[in-house]
TIRO-719403 format. One record per residue (C-alpha): x, y, z; residue in three letters. Coordinates in steps of 0.02 Angstrom, whole numbers, plus 50000, padded with zeros to 5 digits. Example, Ala and Ser with C-alpha at 12.3 -4.5 7.8 and 13.67 -1.06 7.14 Angstrom:
<pts>
506154977550390ALA506844994750357SER
</pts>
This chain:
<pts>
425414964555033UNK423824962754931UNK423914952854770UNK422584954954637UNK421744939054581UNK421514944054400UNK422794949254271UNK422544966454199UNK421754965554025UNK423194974953943UNK424494963654024UNK423464948253980UNK423484953153796UNK425364955653800UNK425634938753883UNK424444930753759UNK425384938253611UNK427054932253680UNK426404914453701UNK425604915253529UNK427274920353452UNK428094904953530UNK426694893153477UNK426564900153301UNK428454899053279UNK428424880753329UNK426944878053213UNK427884885053063UNK429404874253101UNK428514857753068UNK427264864652940UNK428384861452786UNK428594843152837UNK426704841352855UNK426434849152683UNK427704837352604UNK426844822152681UNK425094827852630UNK425644831452451UNK426424814152440UNK424834806252507UNK423774815852383UNK424834809452240UNK424544791852305UNK422664794252295UNK422234799652471UNK420584808852498UNK420824827852495UNK419784830852652UNK421264830652772UNK422344842752669UNK420824854052653UNK420534853952841UNK422384857252873UNK422334871952752UNK420834879352843UNK421734877553009UNK423284885752935UNK422274900352863UNK421334903053027UNK422944902053129UNK423864914553019UNK422374926453017UNK422234925553206UNK424094929053222UNK424014943953103UNK422524951253195UNK423444949653362UNK424944959153290UNK423844972853217UNK422884975253381UNK424504976253479UNK425204989053358UNK423614999353370UNK423704998753559UNK425525003853579UNK425905014153423UNK426325032553447UNK425315044053334UNK425945061853328UNK425975068953503UNK424665056853571UNK425235044153698UNK424835025753667UNK423195020153746UNK423055001153736UNK421595001153857UNK420535010453728UNK420954997653594UNK420504982653702UNK418994990953783UNK417794986653642UNK417624967653626UNK416394969653482UNK417644978253368UNK417964970053199UNK419714964053245UNK419154957353414UNK417714947653337UNK418844941053199UNK420144934953323UNK418854926353434UNK417994918753283UNK419634911353219UNK419964903353388UNK418244895253381UNK418494889553201UNK420164881153237UNK419444871953387UNK417914865953292UNK418924859753143UNK420134850653259UNK418674842753351UNK417884837153187UNK419534829053136UNK419694818953296UNK417874813353284UNK418194807453105UNK419794798553160UNK418804789653295UNK417534784153165UNK418904777253052UNK419794768053193UNK418144759953243UNK417834753953064UNK416454766553026UNK415424761253177UNK414234776053187UNK413514770753354UNK415214773153438UNK415364791253382UNK413584796453425UNK414124804453589UNK415684813053513UNK414644819253367UNK413334826253486UNK414714835053582UNK415384841953418UNK413674849153375UNK413524856653548UNK415284863553536UNK414894871853370UNK413254879153432UNK414004886353593UNK415494893553497UNK414404902353368UNK413244908353506UNK414704915653604UNK415394925153454UNK413654931553408UNK413364937653585UNK415074945953585UNK414554955653430UNK413104963153529UNK414254970253662UNK415174986653674UNK416254996353796UNK415554995053972UNK414284981253939UNK414844971054089UNK413294959754106UNK413384954153924UNK415254951353936UNK414964940554089UNK413734930053989UNK415004928253848UNK416324922553973UNK415164908854037UNK414784902853860UNK416624902753812UNK416974892653969UNK415644880053919UNK416394879453744UNK418114874553808UNK417374862053932UNK416414853453793UNK417914852853675UNK418994846053817UNK417754832253856UNK417584828453670UNK419464826353648UNK419634815653805UNK418204804353748UNK418864802253570UNK420654799353627UNK420024786253751UNK419014777353616UNK420494777253496UNK421694771053630UNK420484757453686UNK420234751253508UNK422114750553475UNK422414741953642UNK421054728853612UNK421694724653438UNK423484723653499UNK422964712253642UNK422194700053518UNK423764700653411UNK424854697053563UNK423794681953607UNK424014675053431UNK425904676653448UNK425964669653625UNK426234686553707UNK427824690853610UNK428194709453603UNK428564716253430UNK429164732953363UNK427364736353311UNK426794733053488UNK428014745653559UNK427504758453427UNK425674756153471UNK426064758753654UNK426854775453610UNK425304780053508UNK424174775653655UNK425234785753776UNK425224800653656UNK423344799453634UNK423104798853822UNK424194814153845UNK
</pts>
């Protein structure tokens, strides 16, 4: 029995929407707690950059979710006597909704990458030399993401060669963002580990509640 290597585009969109429903639902569960914490921090004089970044992520996530719902409805809705034709809806990757959805995915990834680069800078006491490589990856990430969306806007139904080029650029985008997150997480974990090691030496190797908490943070960052 022959098994196709690729998932049909229509089925892939349905699977993607299902997974997005699960992820967005989980996102909205802890969102109120995050808002409460950020509001409390703002009242205590915290810089507004983190709440602003979180708001942008929230807006992009919600917009991406709404666009996914609208595209699915357009693909499977029955209009008069016409049968649903989802293939026609998903055939044009340069449509407004398709570009908007892809752009929001890029925006969320770039903002998240910028946050972890900034966190790395803070953990390393504003040592700019440490974040030179992560910052370079962030610039490359942003450039490749914008380039991919711009190229996607030049496509249309049946433009297979251009779509292939977009796929390669999107692949590079996710590779760069993956490497960026691994590098920043490693730098943060190493800094925490080195500081904790010095603290343990001062206290003759005694394990404290703080030590155990930092171990959990390091494990989470590694994951």
